[in-house]
C-alpha positions, 0 to 999 in steps of 0.5 A: 500499500502507498499513500501520498498526501500533500499539504494544500496551499504549499508555498515555496520556501528555503528549507533548512536540511534535512529536507527529503528524508526517509523513516523507516520505521515510522510509527515508533514514538521517537520517529514521530516525535522526530519528524514533528520538528521537521514537519513545520519547515516543509519536509518531504517524507517517505514513512515505512511501517508495518501497520498500514493504519498508524502509518496513515495516522501518522502521515496525516498528522505530519501533513497537518503539522506543514509537511511538504509532501509525505508518502507512506507505505506499509511493508514488513522490513525484515525481508531484506531482498525488498529493500533496494526495490524499496529505498529507489521508490522513496528516492524518486517519489521525493526526487532525492534524499537527504536524510534517513532515519532507522527506527524500527526494532523489537525488544524482543522476549530474552526469556523465551530466546533463551529456550527457542533460538527461532525467537532469538534469530527473529530479533536479530535479524530486525534489529541487525540484520535488517537495519544492515541492510538498509545502512548499506543501500543509503551509504552507497546512495549518499557516498555516490552523491557526496551528501547525506545523513544516515541515522540509526537508533541503536541502544545503551544495551549493546555496550556490553552483554547482560543476562536481562537483554543480551539477545536484543543487546548483542543485535545493537553491539553488532549494529554499533560495530557495523555502522563504525565501520560505514562510518570509517568508509563513507565520511571521506565522501561527505556522509554522516552516519550517526549512531543513536544510543538510547538509554530507557525512553517511556515509549510502548516498546518500554510499557511494561518495564517500572519507569524510574527517573532513568527514563526520559520522553521521546520528545527529549530523544528527538530534540537530542537526535535533531541537534546531533544531525545538525551539528553532525556528530557520530555518536549520540548518548541520549540522555547525555548522562547515559554516556557516563552511566555505560562507561562505568559498567563497561569498567567493571572487570568480568570477574565482577561482572559475571556475578552482578544481576544486571 
């Protein structure tokens, strides 16, 4: 399903970068909040997510907030063979591409994945393999045009494996290393690759967890992401204090760490 929405009475005006944006996982709370910051600037969007009804609602909201044009396509991003055609279609409809936000992902069920590897593999497919496939195509596209931004939602969970979520964390650790390597390859072509490492964020994905003082709002995280893109950062911990929390966790000796209940 592909839908295109255009804001009535669109005026020509100078747009700030980014202006032609693809968002993969567009129904995520963080992605929605981030797009709402850019819609009033007249940005154009190509949105992809699994749930068609929720996707249409997000698209309508962006048009109401001032987006120039919004295309929406419902699609499961796990099958990587469909990625090249999807991304090229987005480029054709938008008339180019400045920025990509990869925000799809699943937390998965750690306990179930420990007993049934097929469930662990599904988590790895969504959080690592699928994202790596999208990044590969986008990196090559942006490198060829010598500009562009790839922003990817990872997690602080990838900084060190913990028994409570090592399946999800290992997917994010692999993604972090993959993004490091891609950044090293395409930075000389003027391409920004931003690794976003949020801590706890109050979203539907974490609704089952006890909410504490370390939880941030999607709005705060979205604003951090936008600032990081515009300042051409490489890695963003959001909120900022997670950089130091994870630095301490990484410093704990393995002999002690393996006895901790994390």
